[in-house]
N, C-alpha and C positions, 0 to 999 in steps of 0.2 A: 220633186226636186229635193233634194239634189240628181244632177244627172253628170255623170263623168263618161268624157267620150275621150278613145283611145286613137289613135292614128299611129300606123308605126310601117315599116318597113318591112316587107315581108321574108326578108332575108331574116329575120330575128324569128322566125316559126319552127324552124327544128333545131331551136336553140334553147327553148322555153317553153314553160304551157301557158298561154295566153288566158285562157279558162279559170288556172290558178290565181292568176294575175287579177284578174275581174273578181272574183269571191274574194280575195286578201284585201282588194283595196274598197267592196262594199263593207266588207267588217271593219276596214278602218275608219269609213266614213259612219257608219252605225254606233262606233265608240264615243266620236266626239260628243265632249260635253258642254255645257256654258258655266258661265261663273258657279249658279246655285246647283251643278250636279246633275242637271237636265238635260235631257238625249238632244241633241240640236237638229238634226234632221231625221224627219219620219221614215219609219222604216219603210213603209208601201209606196214610198216616191222616191227609196231609191235607185238609179241603175246605174251599170257600168256597162258600158258599149265600146266593143274593140273591133277598129277595121284596119285591114292592111289596103297599104295605099298600091293602087296598080301600077302607078307610074309613080316614077321618082329619081331624085338627085340628089345625093349627101356630097358636100365640100367639092374635093378635086377630082371625085370619082376614079380617083387611080387606084383604092381597095375596097373590099365589101364590107365598107361602113354602113353602119345600123343608124335608126333615128325612132325615138318614139316621142309623141306629142301628144298629152295629155290636157284636156281642159274640163274644169270642174265648173259648173252653171249653178249657182243659187240665186235663189230669193233675195231681197235685201232685208236688213232688218237685223244681225247678226253681229255681234262689237266687231272691233278690229282683232281682241286678243282670240276671240273664237276661230276669227277668220285665218288669224297665222298659225294658229295650233292645228287646223286643221291642214293646211298646207305642209307643214312639218311633218305631221303624222302621216299624208299621203305621199312627199317624198320621201320619208324613211320607209315606207315598206315599196316603193317603188325600186330603191338602191337596196334593199335588204334581197328581192326579188330576182335585180338582175347582178346581185353580186359574183355569182358564177361568169357570167359573160361578160363583165367586166375586166375579169382576167384572162380571157381568150381572144375576146374582138374589141372593135374600136366603135363604141355605140355613144351618141350624144342622147339624153334624155332632159325634155324642158314641159314644165309643170305651170300650167296657169290657171288662177281662180277669177273668174268674173260672175258680178252681179247683176240681175237683173230690174234693175230700178228703172219706173217709166216706162216699163214696155205699154205697147200699144195694145198689145191683144195678149191674153193667158189664158188659153181654152181647157180645162180639164174632164175628162170623165175617167173614174175608174175604181175598179171592184176589188184592187187590191189595199186601198187604204182601210176600211171599215174591217178587213179580215186580223189588221194591226191595232186597232183601234178600240178596241174591245174592251168593255170595264172589269 
């Protein structure tokens, strides 16, 4: 973890580069530091995935409205300050990315961050973590 999932209305695809957004958000996640200046999220566990909604309805449907929903899921144990820092940084990245679209289109954006305390099961297997955890 963390895993950032983006759901969006496909009418924004011709207007922006969603792969670039994913990379920018991953870089933003990796730049988050705790109070001691240490990287908060593991490089090998950071994932950003974007999916278009096959079917959607936005607002009253009278225009070509767009919507982007971002949900960051992280393991528990981080301070409130770190969680707020991550949220502000991610939202700033999203706003920067979509700034040209805000000037020409009607778009709504929601970012939510969830923790996973008390999970019933959290199974993992990765060959990515060792790549980034070398001394």
